[in-house]
C-alpha positions, -999 to +999 in steps of 0.1 A: -597-664-081-628-684-091-630-699-056-627-665-039-653-649-061-677-679-055-672-676-017-678-638-018-709-645-039-722-670-014-716-647+016-734-618-002-763-641-011-767-653+025-765-617+037-793-607+013-815-636+024-810-627+061-819-590+053-850-602+036-859-625+065-854-597+090-873-572+069-903-595+066-902-605+102-894-642+096-859-639+112-863-616+142-828-618+155-814-598+173-847-587+188-837-550+190-827-548+153-840-518+134-845-540+103-873-562+117-906-558+101-894-530+078-904-537+042-876-516+028-851-543+039-870-569+020-862-550-012-826-542-002-820-578+007-835-590-026-811-567-045-782-579-024-792-615-030-794-609-067-759-594-066-746-625-049-762-647-075-746-627-102-712-630-085-715-667-083-726-669-120-696-648-131-673-670-111-686-701-127-678-689-163 
C-alpha cells in the first residue's frame, strides 16, 4: 500500500509541475493547449503539486 500511495503521489506531483509549467509558458506543449500562458493554471498546478507532496509524506509514515 505504501508503494502504491508513493507512486500516486509522484504522478500527482509531476502533473502539478507540468500544469505549472504550461500555465507559466515554460512548457508550451501541446502548442494548442488552452492552459499555456494562463496564470490560473500556475495556481492550480501548485495546489496539485502540494497534494502530491502530501500523499508522498503520508505514504512514508
